[in-house]
C-alpha positions in Angstrom: -0.1 -0.2 0.4 1.2 3.6 -1.0 1.2 5.9 2.3 -1.7 8.3 1.0 -4.1 4.8 1.4 -5.2 4.0 4.8 -4.2 0.9 6.2 -7.9 -1.5 6.9 -8.5 -1.9 10.9 -7.0 -4.4 13.1 -9.2 -7.3 13.4 -8.4 -8.8 17.3 -9.4 -12.8 18.5 -12.5 -11.4 20.0 -14.3 -10.3 16.8 -12.4 -13.5 15.1 -13.4 -15.5 17.6 -17.1 -13.7 17.1 -16.8 -14.7 13.8 -16.4 -18.1 14.2 -19.5 -18.0 16.3 -21.7 -15.9 13.7 -20.8 -16.9 10.0 -20.2 -20.3 9.9 -22.7 -23.2 9.0 -23.3 -25.2 12.2 -21.1 -28.1 11.7 -17.8 -26.1 11.5 -19.0 -24.7 15.2 -18.8 -27.9 16.2 -15.1 -27.9 15.6 -15.3 -25.8 18.8 -11.3 -24.0 16.8 -10.5 -21.3 19.3 -9.1 -18.2 18.3 -5.1 -18.3 19.8 -3.7 -15.2 18.6 -3.9 -12.6 14.8 -1.6 -10.5 13.7 -3.0 -8.6 10.3 -3.1 -11.2 7.5 -2.3 -14.2 10.0 -4.3 -16.4 12.3 -3.3 -19.2 14.7 -6.7 -21.3 15.7 -6.4 -24.5 18.5 -8.8 -27.2 17.2 -9.8 -30.6 19.8 -8.3 -33.3 18.9 -12.2 -34.5 20.1 -13.6 -38.3 19.7 -16.3 -36.5 17.0 -13.7 -36.5 14.7 -11.2 -39.2 15.5 -11.7 -42.2 12.6 -11.5 -45.8 13.0 -7.6 -45.8 12.6 -8.0 -43.6 15.9 -6.2 -40.3 14.1 -7.9 -36.7 13.4 -9.6 -37.1 10.0 -8.4 -35.0 6.6 -12.1 -34.0 6.8 -12.0 -32.2 9.8 -7.9 -30.7 9.0 -9.2 -29.9 6.0 -12.2 -27.9 7.6 -10.0 -26.4 9.8 -7.4 -25.0 8.0 -10.7 -23.9 5.5 -12.0 -21.8 8.5 -8.4 -21.2 9.7 -7.8 -19.1 6.8 -10.9 -17.2 5.3 -10.2 -15.3 9.5 -6.7 -14.4 8.5 -7.9 -12.8 4.8 -10.7 -10.9 7.0 -7.4 -9.7 9.4 -5.5 -9.0 6.0 -8.5 -6.6 4.8 -10.2 -5.2 7.9 -13.0 -7.4 8.1 -15.2 -10.2 7.2 -16.0 -9.4 3.1 -18.1 -12.6 1.5 -15.6 -14.5 0.0 -15.6 -18.2 -1.8 -13.2 -20.4 -1.8 -11.7 -21.1 -5.0 -8.7 -23.7 -4.8 -7.4 -25.4 -1.4 -4.8 -28.1 -2.2 -3.7 -30.1 1.2 -0.9 -32.3 1.7 -1.1 -34.5 5.1 1.9 -35.0 6.4 1.9 -36.9 9.4 -1.2 -38.2 11.3 -2.1 -37.3 14.3 -3.5 -39.3 17.3 -7.0 -39.1 18.3 -9.3 -41.2 20.6 -12.8 -42.3 20.0 -13.8 -41.7 24.0 -12.0 -38.3 25.4 -10.0 -35.5 23.5 -6.5 -35.5 23.9 -5.1 -32.7 23.4 -5.1 -30.1 20.5 -3.6 -29.5 17.1 -2.5 -25.7 16.3 -3.7 -24.0 12.8 -1.4 -21.5 11.2 -3.3 -19.0 8.2 -1.2 -16.8 6.6 -2.6 -14.4 3.7 1.0 -14.5 1.4 -1.2 -12.1 -1.1 -4.7 -10.3 -1.0 -5.4 -8.4 -4.1 -8.8 -6.5 -4.9 -10.7 -10.1 -6.5 -8.5 -12.7 -4.8 -6.1 -13.6 -1.9 -3.7 -16.8 -1.6 -2.6 -17.7 1.2 -1.4 -21.3 3.1 -1.6 -23.0 5.8 0.5 -25.8 8.4 -1.6 -27.6 11.0 0.3 -28.8 13.8 0.3 -31.5 16.0 0.3 -31.1 20.3 3.9 -32.1 20.3 4.4 -29.3 17.5 5.3 -31.7 14.5 3.6 -30.2 10.8 0.8 -32.9 10.3 -0.4 -30.9 7.1 -0.1 -27.8 4.5 -2.0 -26.1 2.8 -2.1 -23.8 -0.3 -5.1 -21.6 -1.0 -7.3 -19.1 -3.2 -10.2 -17.1 -2.3 -12.2 -15.2 -4.6 -14.0 -11.6 -3.1 -16.8 -11.3 -3.4 
């Protein structure tokens, strides 16, 4: 941005947590994501490793990881542009690097989901997301493109 262009307002943790509660579908809310940290263009979420997201192989299912990654990127994009603006996922490419162990009977900690805006234009936002296991190791990596509506 040039020095004459005003920066969008900062979006803080409570504002992003409110977006999670107000804007997303009920099944996304059921992920129980919690905003841990944010600054312009980056968001860190906690994803509980809860029994409802663990499949028969005793690991967090990929669908849960992709939904959390997609949700985190919407919040990161919102923090970049100064608030929520309708957007849609154009591309979400995910690589699963290691399983995140879980239990079908109890919550066993939380994964961390870190989403970063790589570039935000007038109509497209490009980003990347990393999901970390309970020991801080990268378990999944995704790249994304969003169209701002």
